[in-house]
N, C-alpha and C positions, 0 to 999 in steps of 0.2 A: 725809439721814442714811441711811447703808448699812444694808441689812437683815443680820440675823444670819447669820453664815456656816454653811453645811450642816456636820453632824458628820462626823469623818473616818471612812473606810471601815474595817471590822473588818479585822484581820490574817488572812491566810489562808496560813500557812507551806507549804502542799501547792502552790500556784501557784509557788512559787519554785524548787520540784524538779521540777515537770512538764516544763520545757524539757530537763532532764538525761535524764528518762526517754525523751522524744520522740526525743532525739538517739541514744540507745542503741538504741531500736527501729529508727529510720532506718537507722543503721549496719548492724544485723543484717539488715535487709531488703535494703540494697544489696549486701552479701555474698552473700546467697542468690539475688538477682537476677544478679549477676555470675556465680556458678557455673552458673546455668541458661542464661545466655547463651553460656557457652563450651560447655557440653554441647551447646548447640543448634548452634553453629557447627561443631563436629566433626561432628555429625549430618547437618548440611547439606552439608558437604564430602563426607561418605561418600555421601550420596544423589546428589549431583552426580557423584561418581566412578562409581557404579553406572549412572547414565544414560548417562554417557559410554562406558562399557565396552560396555553393550548396543548403542549406536550404531556404535562401533567394530567390534564382532563382526559386525553385519548388514552393515556396509560391506565388510569384508574378504572375507566369505564370498560377497557378491553379486558382487563383482569377480572373484573366483576362479572361481566357477561360470559367470560370463559367458566367461571365457577357455575353459573346457571346452565351452560351447555353441558358441563359434566353431569350435573345433577339430572338434567333432562335425559342424558344418555342412560344413566342408572335406571331412571323411571321407565324409559322405553324397555330395558331389559327386564325389569320387574314386571311390567304390564304383559309381556309375553312369556313369563315364566323362564327367562333364560338366565335368571341371577339366583345364585344360592348364597348361603352365608359365607362359604369360603371364598367364592369369587368377590364377593362384597368387601370382604377384609383385604383382599389383595389389591384390588383396584382402589378402593377408597382410602386405605391405609398408605399406598404408594402416593396418591393424589395429596394427601395431608402432609407427607414428608417433603413433596416438592413445592407446596405452596405454604409458607409459614404462617400466613394470616389466617388460614383455615385451622381452628383449633380441634374440630372434630366434625365427623359426618355421621348422622343418625338416621334410622329408619323408625318411624313412628305409626302407630295404627290411627284410625279415624278418631279416636277418643283422646289422642295426645300422649299414650304410653310410648316409652321408648322400648323397642324390640331388638335392634342392632345397634351397636356403636363401633366405629373405626376411628382410629386403632384400638386394639384391645386394651393397650396400656393407658387410655385416655382417662383422665380423672374429672373431666368437665361435667360429664353426665354419666348415667349408670343405666343398665338394662332394667325396665321395670319402672323407672321413674317417670313421672307424668309432668307435662310442660304446664306452666302456671302463668296467671295474669296475662300481660300483653303478648307473650309468647303463644298461649293457647289461644287467645283471640285472633292472633295473626294466622295460626294454622286454620282455625275454623273459617276465616274468611277467605283463605286461599282454597279450601276445600269447597266452599261455596261458589266461588267464581270459577273455579277449576283452571287457575293460572298460577304462574309462579309469582311470588311477591317476597318482599324483605320486610321484616318486622321493625318495630320502633326499636331504638337503641336502648339497651338496659346494661346496668353495670355487673361485672363478674365479682368474684370473691374479693379480688384487690381493689374493687371499685373502678376499673378500667372499662371503658364503653365497649360494647359488642352488639351484634345483632344476628339475627337468623336469616338465611337464604332459604326459602321454602319452596319446593317444587311438587305439587300434589300428583298422585299417580291414580288412575282409574282403569278399569278394565270393563269394556262395553260402557255401560252407564252407572256402574257401581263404583264407590270410592274404596280404594285398597288401603291408603295411606299417604305418607309424603316422606320424600328425603329431606333432611335439613342439614346445612352446613353452618355451623358456629364460626362466625367470623369476628376477629378481633381489629378494631380500627386502628389501633396502634400499630399492630404488625402489618396491617395492609399499607399504612404510608411507609413503614420501614422497608417493606419488601418490594413495593412498587417503585418509590422514589430512591435515586442514589444519594449516598452521603454528601456529595458535593451539592446537591439540590438543596437538601435540608440545613446544610451549613450556610448557604447563602440567604435563605428565606425562613420566616417564622410562619409556621403552618397551624391553623385552628380550624377544626372540624364544627361545623354548625348543623343544628337540627333544622326542621322544617319551620321552627319559630324563630330562627336566627339566634338560638342560644348557643353558647359555646359548649360543645361536647368533650372535646380533647384538644390539647395544645402539645406540640412536640417539644417545646422547651419552656422554661419559666423566666427566660430573658425577653423582655418586650422592646421592639425596636423603638427608638426614641423618635425617629422621623417616619410617620406614616403616610407621607405624600405618595411615595412609590408602593402602591399596594393593588390587590386585585382580588376577585371573588369568583370562584367556580361552582357552578351548581350541577350536581350529579343527579339526573332524573331516573330515578331506579323504580322499579314496580312497587307501588304503594309506599314509597319512602323517598323523601327528598334530602339529599345531604349537600351541604354547602362547604367550601374550602376557601377560607381566607388566607391569602398570601401576602406577606409584608416583607419587603426587601431590607436587609441589614445594610447600613451606610456607615461609612467610617468617618471620623473627624466630627466637628461641631460647626455651628452657624458661623462662627467667626471666619472659617476658612474660605467662605463666599467672598469676604471683603478683603481677604490677605493680598490677592494679586493686584486689585485697584490700588490699595495701600501702598504696595512696594513700587508700583508704576510711578505714583503721585512722589514718593520719597526719592526714587532715582531720577526723575525729572528735575526735582529741586536741586539734588546734588550736582546733575549735569549742568544745570543753568548757572550755578555758582562757579563750577570748574570753567565753563565757557566764559564767563565775566573775568575770571583771573587770567585766563589764556588770551584774551583780547588785550589786557593791558599789558601782558608780557609781550605780545606780538607787536603792539605799537612801540613799545621800548626798544624792541630789537630792529624794527624798520628804521628807526632813526640811526642806530649804530651801523647798519649795513648800507645806507645811503653815504655814510661818511667814508667807508671802505670801498665802495664800488668802483671808483675811478682808478684806484691803485691796483687792484686785484683782478678785475675783470678779464683783461686780455690774457694775464699770465694763467689763470686758472682754466680759460677756455683752451689755450695752446699746450699747456704742459700737463695739468692735473686731470683734466676731464678724459684724455685719450688712454686707451689701454694698449693700442697699436704703436709699435715702436716706428719711429720716422727718422729717416736718415737722407741728407742731401750731399751729393758729391758733385765736383765740377766735371768738366769734359774730360779731364786727365784721371779722374777717379779719386782725387784728394777730397776727404770728408770735410764739408763746410758747416753742417749743423746736425746735431742729434737732439731729439727731445728727452723728457724725463723717463718716459716708458722704455725707450730704447737703452738708456743707462741702466735701468733696472733689470732689464733682460740679460745684458751682457756683464753687469757687475762693474764696468768701467765708468769713470766720470766723464762729464763732457770735456773737460780740459785734457783728458788723455787721450781723446778720440780726434777732436777737431784738428784738421791740418795734416792727418796721416794718409799715406797713399798705400796700395796694396803692396804686399801681404798685410792685413789687418790683424791686430793683436787677439781678436776673438775667432781667428781661423784656427782650426786644430791642425797640427802640423801633417797628420795622415791624409787631409783633405785639401792640401795647398793646390794640386794640380787640378782637381775638380772645381774648386772654388775660383781659382784664377780663370779657367775657362768660362765660368759664369759670368765674372765681372767684365771679360773680354766681349762676350755676347751682348751684355747690357749696354757697355760704351758704343758698341757698333749699331745699337738700335734694333737687334734682333731677339730682344726678350720676348718669350712667348706671353701670350695674354693671360694664360693660367698662372704664370709666375714660375719660380724655381723652388723646388723643395731641397733643402741642404741642411747638413748638420754642422752646428758651430758650437762654441765653448764659452762658458762663462769665465770671469777671472779666476775662479777658484779651481779651473780646470774641468768643471762639470760640463758633460756634452748634452746637447738637446737639439730637437728638430725644430726648424721654422720654415716658412713659406715666405718668399720675398717677391713683391710686386714692384715693377719699375715703371715709372712715367716721366716724360720730358718735364724739365723745371724751365718755365718761360717768364722773362723779365716783364716789366711794364711796358717795355717797348716792343714786345713780340719776339725778342731774340731767345735762343735756347742758351742758358748759361749752366746746365748741368742735368742731373737726374735726381729725382725723388723717389726713394724707396720706402715702402712700408712693409713691416715685417710683423709676422704673427707667430706666437709660440703654438706649434701644433703637435707637441710631444704627447699630450694626452689624448686629443683626437686621433693621432696616427696609432697609439697603442690600442685604442678602442676598436679602430678599423681593423688592425691586425688580429685582435682576438676575435671580432666578428667574422672575418675570413677564416680563421681557424676553426671557430665554432661551426660555421657553415660546412667546412671541410670534414669535421667529425660528424656533423648531422648526415651528411651524404654518405659517409662511409658506414655509418650505423645502418641508415635506411637501406643502403645497397647490399648490406650484409644480411638483411632479413630474408627468411624464407617467404614471407608473405608478399604479394605484389600490391604495391602502394602507388596510386597516382592521384593527381589533382586536376580537375577539369573546371573551367568556368560554367557557371550555371546557365547563362544566356546563350552563348555561342557554342559551348560544348568543347572548346579547344583544350588540349591536355597541356596544362602549365608545367607539370612536373611528373615523372615516373622513375620508379627506382629500377635496378637492375633486374629483379625478379619479374617485374611486369614487362619490361622489354624483352626478357627472354621468352615470354609466353605470347606477346602480341607484337612484338617486332622493334628492333632498335632506332626505328624512325617515328616512333610513336609520338613524341613531343612536337606539338604544334599542329596535330591532326585532330579531327573530330573524334570524341570519345565514343559517341554512339556507333559510328563505323567501326572504329578498331575494336571495341569490346562487344560487338554485335553477337558474337557466339556464346558469350557468357555474361549476361546481364540480366536483371529482373525485369519483368514486363511493367510498364508504367503504372498499370491499375494496382501492382503490389506495393508501390510507394506510398508511405504514410501521408506525405505532403507533395505538392507539385513544386519543383524547385524554381519554376519560372515565376510562381506567385509569392514567392517568400519575401517578406520585408525585413530591414535591418534590424527591428525589435525581435523578430522570431529567432535570430541567430543566437548560438548554435542550435541546430535542429536535427534529430534523428529522422533518417528517410527510409532505411531498409536494413534489415538484419535478418539474414536467412542463408539458406543453402540452394545453390544453382549449379547445374550441371553443364560443362563446356560441351556444346553440341558437336564440336569436331573432334577433340581429343578424347571425350567421355570422362575427363576427371571432374571430380566434385569439389567445388569451392564454397567456402562460407564467406559470404559477403556482408561487409558492414560499410553502409554509405551514411555519410553525415555532412549536413550544410554548415560551412563556417565562414568567417570573414577573412579574406586573403590579406596578405601585406599591404597591397595597394588599395584596400578598402572594398575590393569587389567581393561578390557572393561566389564561392566556389564550393565544389561537391569533392569531398575526400573518401575515395574507395579504398578499402583494404580487403583483399582476397587471399584467404589462406587454404591451401590444398589440404582437403580432409578425405582424399580418395581412400587412402589406407584405413583411416578411421572407419569409414562407411563400409569397407569390405569386412572389417573386424566385427562391426555392428551386426551385418547380415549373418556371419558365421555364429556370432552369439545368439542371434535370434533363431537361426535353425537348431542350435543346441538346446535352446530353451524349449523349442517345440517338441523335440524328442523327449526331453526330460518331462513335459507335461504329458506326452502320451504314455511314458513309462510310469508316471504316477497313476494315470487312469487304469492302466493294465494291474498295477499292484493293488489299486483299490478294488477292481472287479475280481482279482483273485482272492482277496480276503473275504469278498462276500459270495464266492461261488457256491460254498454249501448252503448258505441261506437261500440263494437264488434256486438252487436245486429243490430245496424243500418247498419253497413258495411255488415253483412250477409243477411240484407233484400234485398239489391240490387240484388245479384245474385239469391236469391229464387224467387223475383219477376219476373226477367227476364226469368228464367225456366219455371214459370207458364204461362208468356205470350206466350212463344214459343210454348209450349205444347198446349195451347188453340186455337192459330193460326192453328196449324196443325190439330187439330180435327175438326175445323170448315171446313177447306178446304176438308177434307177427307169426312165429311157429305155432302158438297155441291157437291162433285164430281169434283170440278173445282181445280185440282192441278196437279203439275208435281213432279215426283221423285226427280228431282234436287232441286227444292224448298224446299220439306219436308227435304231432306238431309241436306241442308244447315242450315235449321232452328234447326234440331236436333243437328247438331255439335255445333252451338252456344249454345244451351241449356247444351250440354255435357261440354263445356269449362266453363260456369258458374257454373256447379256443381262441377267441379274440382276446381275452384277457392274458392268456399264455402268450400269444404273439406280440402283444404290446410290451410284455416284460422283457422278450427276447429282443425286440426292436430298440427299446431303450438302452439295453446293455450293448448292442451293437454300436449305437450312436455314441455312447460313452467312449468306446475304446477305438473307433475308426479314427483313422489319420486323416487329417485334412487342413486347409487353411482356415484361420478364424473368420467367421461370418457373423458381423454384428447386425442386429436388426431390433426394431422396437417391438418390446414384449411386455405384457402385464406381469408385475411381479407376483401377484397371487397364482397365476398360472405357472410360473416358474418354479415357485415353492411346492405348488401341488405335485408337479411332476418329480421333483427331487424326493418328496416325501414318499412317493411310491417305493423309491429304493430304501428310504430310511425307515419305513414302518417295518420292514422285515427284520433290521436289527433291533428295533425299538420293541417289537413283540417278543423277540427271543429274550431280551433283557428285562422285560417288564417296565419300559420306560415309557412315560406319557408325554407326547408331544403337543405343545400348546403353541396355537398360531394366533397372533395378535397383529392384525393388519388393519389400517384405517380404510373406510369405505372409499374415499376419494384420494387413491394413491397414483402419482404420475407413472406413466410408462417409463421403462428403462431402456436404453439403446446399448445392448450387450450381445456377446456370442452365448447362445443359449447353453451349449454343451460346456463351455469353459467355466461359467457361472454355476451350472449344476455340479460341476466338479468341486468347486470352492465351498458350496452348501454342503454337499455331501460328505466332504472331509471334515468340516467344522462341526457338523451334526454327529458325525460318527465318533469324532474325539470327546465331544460333550457327553455322548452316552457312555463311552468307556470309562470317562473320569468319575461317574457315578456308580460304578460296579460294586463299590463296598458299601453304599447306602442301602437301607431297607427299601423294598420293593415300592411301598407307598410313598416314599420321598423322591423317587426317581422321577423328576419332572425337568424336561427340556423346553424352554421358551424360545420362539421364534418370533421377532416383531420388526417392524419397519416403520419408518417415519420420513417425511419430506424434510431434510435437512435445510435447504435453501432453494432458490429458483434454479439451481443447476444439478443438484446432487440429491440422492435418496440414500438414507442410511439403513443398514440392515444390521441387526443385533441377534446374536445367539448366545443364550445364557443358561448356565447349568448350575447345579447345586453340589458339585463335586468337591474334591479336596483342595482345589485352587492351585496358585502357583506361588513359589517363593520369589523375592524381591530379585534375587540373581538370576531366576528362571525367566522372569519377564523382561530382562535386558536381553537374554540370549534365545528366546524362544523361536525367533525367526532367523536364527543363524543356521545354514545348511549343515545337515548331519547333526544337529544337536536335538536329542529328544529325552523326554522324561518318562517314556514307557519302556519297559524292559525289553519288548521285542520291536520297537519302533525303528525306523530308518533315518528319521529326521529330515526328510525331504518334502513332506505334505505341505507343511506350513510355509516354507519358502516358496513353494510353487504357487500356493494360493496368494502370497503377497504379490508375486511377479504377475500373475494373472489380474489381479486387481489394479495394480499400477498399469498395466497394459490398457486397462479401460479408464485411465486418467483417475482412478480411485485412490484410497487409502486404507490399510488394514492395520488395526491396533488391538490390544488386549488390556483389560482392566480387571481387577479383582472386585468381586461384588461385596457390598457392605453385609449383606445377610448370608454369606458365604458363597464359594463356587468363583466362577471365571465368566466373563463376558467378552465375546469376540465382536468387534464392530468393524464393518467395511462399508465403503460408500461407492455408488454406481452413477453414472452420468444418466439424467433424464433425457427423454426424447426431445430432439430439438425443437419441435413446436409448442413443448411444455404443456400439452393438453391433457388434464387429468384423465384417468381412465374411469369409464362409465361403469 
C-alpha cells in the first residue's frame, strides 16, 4: 500500500512576480553598465591620444634638435678651419641620406650666396644661387642675433611646405656665413612618425597664426571630439600639430546596446509570462499524479544504486529497478532464488559462495566486497557490494540489505592510473638526470628517481632536501625567488637555472629548479640535475685549443708584418746612429756646446724610446697568456693598433680615417685580443683596395654607442667587395678569398668578439666596398670617457 502523499505546498504569489522584478533590475543594471563602458571607451581613447601626442611631440623635437646639433658641429669645424669641401660633402651627404626630411645642406656666405651644396646631385638649390625673400631675411636675422633659428615656412616647386634650419658661423667677432638645412615638413612627418600612427590619426601642421600649412591626408575625420594640439617651440618659429583620431561607425552605434537591452527585456518578459501560464497548468496536472507516483518514483526510479534484500538463508526477497538494469534479469526471475544466483559467472562460483557465507555470518567488511558478476547476456562486469542488517518494525533482523554499484569504469581508470604511474616511474628512473621533489616549507623529499638515489643515497625520500643535497646545491642568494614566500598565484615559477659543482665528487651538474603545485595542493620544488662533467672537460679542451689558435694567428700576423716592422725600426736606429756620430765628431774637434750636445742626445733618446715601444708592442702581441679584461678607452685602443697599421698603410699609400664621437663609453675588453681583431680587419681592408688608384684608397674606422650595454666599431673600405655566396661563408674556418690566405683570421676574430659577449658581422657598402662591424661590452659603471 502506498503511503499518504505529502500535503501540497502553500501558494506564494510573490514568487511569481519575483522574475519580473529581477528582469527589470537586470535591464536597468545593463543600461548603466553600457553607459559606463561607453564613457570608459571614450576616456581610454582620449588617454591613448594624449600618450601618442606626448610621444609624437618628443619624437619631432628630438629629430629637429638633432639637425641643429649636426649643423652646429659643422659650424664649429668651419670656425676652426677643420672642414674642407670634400669632408663637408662626405658628412653632409651621409646625413642627408640618413634623414630623408632634409632635402639638402648648403653653406652660404654673409650675403646669402650659396657656396657649397650637399649632396652634389641635389636639385633643390645650386652653387651661386642667392637666398630670396623670407629665407634671406631669416638668414640676416640669424647673423644679427648670432644664434640658430628656423625660417618661416615657404612652398617648394611642388607647392609643398618646407623651411630652413639656419646655424650662423663666426670666427672671433667676424661673420663667416651659415650652414642651412632645407627641411620638408611632409618628409619630417613621414620619417618621424610610423605608419601605424598616421593611419590612426589625421595630422595637420599649423603655423604661428594657426593656419593649416600641411595635412597628411585629404580625408577629414567625421568626429573631432577626440583630438589634440601639439606646439613645437623652435627658434624663431612656432609650429603646431593638430591630431584628430579616426573613429569607426556612426552616432547610432551609441544607442544600439541600449536598444538591444530594451528589446531583449521585452522579449524575456513576454516569454516569462507564457512560462508562468504553462507552469500553472503543469502544476495542476502534477497535483493529480502526485499521490500515485511519488513513492514509486522515489524508490525505483530515482536510485542508480542496485538494491537487493535477502532473508537469513540467502533467499532474494526484493530487488529494485537499478539492480535489474545492472544484471539484465527481471524482478520475477530473481525474487525467491537462493545461491547460486543466475548472475554468478560459473568460474567465480567458489569465491562468490564464500562471499555470501561471510555476509550471512555477519562478517562482511565495512568496505564491502569487490566481485565480478555477469549480465543475462553473459557480459562480465565488476561491482562493489555492501551489506547491512535488515531490521523490521519490531527490531528483529529479518535478513540482509545489499547495495551494489557498478565499478567497471572506475576500476579500469584506477588500473590505468596505476599502470601510468608505473610507466612514469620507469621513465623517470631510466633518466640519467637526477630528479627529486621536495616540499617548499619543510624541505621533505617527496619523490626521488634512481639517478638521484645513486648520488645522494637510497634513503633520501622523507629526509630534508637541504641536508641531503648540501654538497651540490645553489646558494640561497642565487635563487630568483624565495620559495617560502611564494603564493599560489605565483606558480609555476622558475627558481634557478645554472651550473653547480659537487664539492665531494668534483662533478659538474646543470641544475634546474622550479616551484610547482603538487598533487595534494602543496607548493613543492622540482630539481633536475644533469651531469655535465664531460661537457665541461670538452669545453676546457676547446678553450685551450682556441687560445693556441689565437696565439698562432698573432704569430702569423706578426710574421707577415716582419719586413715592414724591420723597415720601421731602421728609421729610429739610423737616426740614433747619426745623432751619436755627430756628437762624437764635435767632441773630437772640440767645437761644441753643451746645449747642442744635449739637444742631439735628447733626440737620440726619443728615437730609442720609439724603437723600444715598437718592439714592446710586438712582444705583447705574440706573447702567450690568459685573457685579462680591463676598462679602456676605445680611442686609446685604436691609436695603439694604428701604430702597427700605419706601417702597412704607408707602404700601400692608404689613408686611415678615424671617426670617433667625443663622449664614447669605455669598453671592458682584453687589450691584446681586441688589438688583434682591429689589426686583422684593418689589414684585410688595406689589402682589398690594392687594385684601386692611390688617391682612392681610404679606410674608415668609426665607432658609436649602440645602446646602454654595447659599443659598435665599424671598419669600412672601398675595395672590390664580397659576393653573396662569400658573405655567407666568410667566417667559415679555412675559407678565404685571398690567393695566399689561410682562412683562419676572420674565424678567430669572431671567436674573440664572441668571447667578449659581442657579435661580428659584415655588410656590403652602397657606395662600394665592404664594412665589418663588431660590438664590445661597455664598462660596468657606464661612465662615458672624458
